[in-house]
C-alpha atoms as one frame of an Amber mdcrd trajectory, in Angstrom:
protein
   0.259  -0.046   0.159   2.682   1.999   1.055   4.383   1.606  -2.710   1.251
   2.328  -4.491   1.021   5.851  -1.797  -1.903   5.312   0.199  -1.344   7.579
   3.800  -2.742   7.050   6.830  -4.158   4.711   8.597  -6.492   1.743   6.741
 -10.218   1.183   7.555 -12.183  -1.644   6.763 -15.625  -2.518   8.303 -17.578
  -6.176   8.141 -20.710  -4.832   7.185 -24.571  -6.154   7.388 -26.710  -4.047
   4.482 -29.888  -4.047   5.791 -31.250  -1.637   3.015 -29.313  -1.488  -0.739
 -30.255   1.050  -3.511 -29.335  -0.772  -6.558 -31.162   1.877  -9.304 -27.967
   2.842 -11.634 -26.908   6.638 -10.082 -25.341   8.912 -12.431 -23.836  11.004
  -8.690 -20.562   9.734  -8.603 -19.016  11.328  -4.793 -20.209   9.881  -2.460
 -20.352  10.230   1.435 -19.614   6.737   3.829 -20.574   8.106   7.597 -20.186
   5.497  10.633 -21.739   5.952  14.400 -22.858   4.788  17.182 -27.072   4.904
  18.504 -28.095   3.118  21.179 -30.678   1.425  20.462 -30.446   0.239  16.255
 -34.614  -0.869  16.531 -35.213   2.741  17.742 -32.894   4.730  15.222 -33.477
   2.923  11.771 -37.690   4.689  12.481 -36.008   7.995  12.623 -33.302   7.261
  10.204 -36.177   6.465   7.498 -38.391   9.551   8.965 -35.849  11.886   7.649
 -35.206  10.581   4.175 -37.395  13.429   2.635 -35.740  16.078   4.967 -32.296
  14.342   2.478 -33.457  14.480   0.116 -34.557  18.065  -0.139 -30.208  18.751
   1.318 -29.237  17.282  -1.655 -28.878  13.870   0.018 -29.772  10.294  -1.012
 -29.548   6.951   0.630 -27.169   4.059  -0.951 -26.629   2.065   1.601 -27.788
   0.967   5.869 -26.322  -1.070   7.722 -24.008  -2.297  10.592 -21.463  -3.850
  11.586 -22.083  -7.610  10.761 -21.759  -8.096  14.746 -22.799  -5.479  16.492
 -26.421  -3.412  15.498 -24.861  -0.772  17.278 -22.591   0.622  14.807 -24.352
   2.302  11.976 -22.557   2.365   8.692 -24.898   4.545   5.536 -23.829   5.065
   2.555 -25.057   8.629   0.720 -24.543   9.770  -2.967 -24.198  13.653  -2.511
 -26.474  15.029  -5.399 -25.863  18.887  -4.092 -22.844  19.274  -2.252 -23.436
  22.793  -1.238 -27.025  21.850   0.654 -25.632  19.396   2.005 -22.829  20.384
   3.735 -24.692  22.970   5.062 -27.029  19.904   5.949 -23.974  18.301   8.296
 -23.581  20.511  10.356 -27.356  21.699  10.914 -28.925  21.732  13.789 -31.784
  20.354  12.007 -29.972  17.401  11.752 -28.419  16.767  15.646 -31.648  17.449
  16.432 -32.200  14.343  14.253 -29.452  12.421  15.852 -30.256  13.456  19.365
 -34.414  11.458  18.518 -32.233   8.492  17.151 -30.864   8.031  20.365 -26.764
   8.414  18.555 -24.612   8.827  21.008 -21.401  11.143  20.315 -20.233  12.891
  16.854 -19.861  10.214  13.199 -17.342  10.167  11.666 -18.229  10.993   7.666
 -15.620  11.315   4.495 -16.493  11.730   1.198 -15.335  10.540  -2.366 -15.514
   9.517  -5.524 -17.257   6.310  -7.602 -14.177   6.278 -10.577 -15.258   3.343
 -12.394 -18.852   1.095 -12.022 -17.770  -2.812 -12.484
């Protein structure tokens, strides 16, 4: 990996995906977010209830899941359709409130990446 130019510590996850959007999405920018919840069964309906809010803010769900052996460690992959709206939403009080209502513990870890090629 060092020869290939990788810097920093690599991350890997074994995820149970409970929902995946398999439709073709031309948007190449993605966000991968991980966080901990108090209770998966309580968090999931809260998250699902925010779908329109995410869409209104330029974000569409791609994969929803959790660690293979711990459903309190949540992983989300989303497509970022409008960077201006999405980046503002990531910092918004509305999202902070939704996370609190869903039982999210601490701050999420998010990174952005590009889909370079589809196979």
